C-alpha positions as CSV (number, residue, x, y, z in Angstrom):
1,M,52.2,73.4,70.0
2,E,54.4,72.8,72.6
3,D,52.3,72.7,75.2
4,K,50.5,69.8,74.0
5,H,53.5,68.1,72.8
6,N,54.8,67.8,76.6
7,K,50.6,67.5,77.4
8,L,50.8,63.9,75.5
9,R,54.3,63.0,76.5
10,Q,52.5,62.9,79.8
11,E,50.3,61.2,78.6
12,A,52.5,58.1,77.5
13,W,54.5,58.2,81.0
14,D,51.2,57.8,82.8
15,L,49.9,54.6,81.0
16,A,53.4,53.5,81.0
17,L,53.0,53.6,84.9
18,H,49.7,52.4,84.6
19,S,50.9,49.4,82.3
20,F,53.3,48.7,84.6
21,G,51.2,48.3,87.5
22,K,48.7,46.1,86.2
23,R,51.9,43.7,84.8
24,F,52.5,43.7,88.5
25,I,49.2,42.3,89.5
26,F,49.1,39.7,86.6
27,D,53.0,38.9,87.7
28,R,51.6,38.0,91.1
29,R,48.5,36.3,89.6
30,A,50.1,34.1,88.0
31,E,52.8,33.2,90.6
32,K,49.3,32.2,93.0
33,F,48.0,30.1,90.3
34,S,50.8,28.3,89.3
35,K,51.4,27.2,92.8
36,Y,48.0,25.9,93.6
37,I,48.2,23.9,89.7
38,N,51.4,22.6,91.1
39,A,50.4,21.4,94.8
40,L,47.1,19.7,93.2
41,K,49.7,18.0,90.9
42,V,52.3,16.8,93.6
43,F,49.5,15.9,96.3
44,G,48.0,13.5,92.7
45,I,50.6,12.1,92.4
46,V,52.9,11.8,95.2
47,T,50.1,10.4,98.0
48,P,48.7,7.1,95.7
49,V,52.3,6.3,94.5
50,S,53.5,6.5,97.9
51,V,50.7,3.9,98.8
52,G,51.5,2.1,95.9
53,A,55.2,2.0,96.2
54,T,54.6,0.8,100.4
55,A,52.4,-2.0,99.1
56,M,54.6,-2.9,96.4
57,G,58.1,-3.4,98.8
58,Y,56.1,-4.4,102.4
59,G,53.5,-6.1,100.6
60,T,50.0,-5.6,101.3
61,D,49.4,-7.4,103.9
62,S,52.4,-5.4,105.8
63,Q,51.5,-3.4,109.1
64,I,53.5,-0.3,107.3
65,L,50.5,0.0,104.8
66,K,47.5,0.7,106.9
67,P,48.9,4.1,108.6
68,I,50.2,4.8,105.2
69,I,46.6,4.8,104.0
70,N,45.2,6.6,107.0
71,I,47.4,9.1,105.6
72,A,46.7,9.0,102.0
73,V,43.1,8.7,102.3
74,P,42.0,12.6,104.1
75,L,45.5,13.8,101.4
76,L,43.4,12.2,98.6
77,I,39.6,13.5,99.5
78,I,41.0,17.3,100.1
79,Q,42.9,16.8,96.7
80,L,39.5,16.3,95.7
81,L,37.8,18.9,96.9
82,F,41.1,21.4,95.5
83,S,40.6,20.0,92.3
84,V,36.8,20.1,92.1
85,L,37.4,24.2,93.0
86,A,40.4,24.3,90.0
87,V,37.9,23.1,87.8
88,I,35.2,25.6,89.0
89,F,37.3,28.3,89.2
90,K,39.1,28.0,86.1
91,W,42.8,28.1,87.6
92,D,44.4,26.8,84.3
93,D,42.4,29.7,82.1
94,E,43.5,32.1,84.6
95,L,47.3,31.1,84.9
96,A,47.1,31.2,81.0
97,Y,45.6,34.6,80.9
98,S,47.8,36.0,83.7
99,Y,50.9,34.9,81.9
100,E,48.9,36.8,78.9
101,A,48.1,39.9,80.4
102,S,51.7,40.2,82.2
103,Q,53.7,40.0,78.9
104,D,51.0,42.3,77.4
105,Y,51.0,45.0,79.5
106,N,54.6,44.5,79.6
107,N,55.2,45.3,76.6
108,L,52.9,48.1,76.5
109,S,54.7,49.8,79.8
110,N,58.1,49.4,77.4
111,S,56.3,51.3,74.2
112,F,54.7,54.3,76.3
113,R,57.6,54.7,78.2
114,K,59.9,55.0,74.9
115,L,57.4,57.0,73.1
116,G,57.4,59.3,76.3
117,N,61.3,59.5,76.4
118,T,61.7,59.9,72.6
119,P,58.4,61.0,71.4
120,P,58.3,61.8,67.0
121,V,59.3,65.5,66.7
122,D,56.3,65.7,64.8
123,I,52.5,66.0,67.0
124,D,50.5,64.3,65.0
125,M,52.7,61.5,64.6
126,L,52.9,61.2,68.1
127,E,49.2,61.8,68.8
128,K,48.3,58.9,66.4
129,N,51.2,56.4,68.1
130,L,49.6,57.1,71.1
131,D,46.1,56.4,69.9
132,I,47.3,53.1,68.5
133,L,49.0,51.9,72.0
134,G,46.1,53.6,73.8
135,A,43.8,51.5,71.8
136,R,45.7,48.5,73.0
137,Y,45.8,49.4,76.5
138,Q,42.0,49.7,76.6
139,A,41.5,46.4,74.7
140,R,43.1,44.7,77.5
141,T,41.7,46.7,80.5
142,E,38.2,45.5,79.0
143,Q,39.5,41.9,79.0
144,D,40.9,42.5,82.2
145,A,37.2,42.7,83.4
146,K,36.2,39.2,82.6
147,H,39.1,38.3,85.3
148,S,37.6,39.8,88.6
149,V,40.6,42.3,89.5
150,K,40.1,43.1,93.0
151,E,40.5,47.2,94.0
152,W,43.2,45.9,96.6
153,E,44.6,44.4,93.8
154,L,44.9,47.5,91.9
155,R,45.8,49.7,94.6
156,R,49.0,47.2,95.0
157,G,49.8,47.6,91.2
158,M,49.3,51.1,91.8
159,R,52.0,51.0,94.6
160,Y,54.0,49.4,92.7
161,A,53.9,51.4,89.6
162,L,54.6,54.4,91.8
163,R,58.0,53.2,93.5
164,E,59.3,51.5,90.1
165,F,58.3,55.4,88.7
166,R,59.4,57.4,91.3
167,R,56.5,58.9,91.3
168,E,54.2,60.8,94.1
169,C,50.8,59.2,94.7
170,V,47.9,61.6,93.9
171,G,46.3,60.3,97.1
172,C,49.3,60.1,99.8
173,R,51.2,62.8,97.8
174,I,53.9,60.3,99.0
175,T,56.5,58.6,96.7
176,P,56.5,55.1,97.9
177,V,59.7,53.6,98.7
178,S,58.6,50.2,99.8
179,M,55.6,47.8,99.1
180,E,54.1,48.2,102.6
181,S,50.3,48.8,102.5
182,T,49.4,52.2,104.0
183,D,46.2,54.0,104.4
184,C,46.0,55.4,101.4
185,D,42.8,54.7,99.4
186,V,44.9,55.2,95.9
187,C,48.7,52.9,97.1
188,G,47.4,50.8,99.9
189,K,44.7,49.2,101.5
190,F,45.9,46.0,100.0
191,E,46.6,44.1,103.0
192,T,43.9,42.0,105.3
193,D,43.9,42.1,108.7
194,L,44.9,38.6,108.7
195,K,48.2,39.6,107.4
196,K,49.2,42.5,109.1
197,G,48.5,40.2,112.5
198,V,50.7,38.2,111.1
199,R,53.5,40.7,110.6
200,K,52.8,42.3,114.2
201,W,53.4,39.2,116.0
202,T,56.7,38.4,113.6
203,R,58.0,41.5,114.6
204,R,57.5,41.2,118.2
205,L,59.1,37.5,118.2
206,F,62.2,38.4,116.1
207,M,62.7,42.3,117.3
């Protein structure tokens, strides 16, 4: 009975780790989509306001207005193109879902941690609580499938969770101490070649 009790506690801790990693994934997604949408709002307001303010301040025949318009038109075209992308790829929906998923995974991780740390003495009660939380976790994971979570995102989330929980990776047998990408198929390979190149040359410049 004690072995089963310990096994259930370990399962709770494992799910706490996975939930924590997925919370990190959607935190980063929320940050990304928030930046995209805010940039669209800024360009959508600042550019036409700049042209209007210049026209009002200096007059429509002013020599200053022409170069301002020449700059504003390409910016407005770019802003329009990104607005189309925002509609096609549903950035607003993705942002809303990322906030929702992040909060839900955070609550799940805390609940799994509590269950693993101070479980009920009664095994049946522990198993019941774990099943309830597990069902919530599974339902959220199924919803994630509609939002194209990438493999590299899962590996990055796993590394973040392993570092937080001070757990050894089952792939490379190393406990992560940083978020630097490695060649591990479980907790690495989430940094693109472009990012690696930029980081490499940045180090050379400033070291």
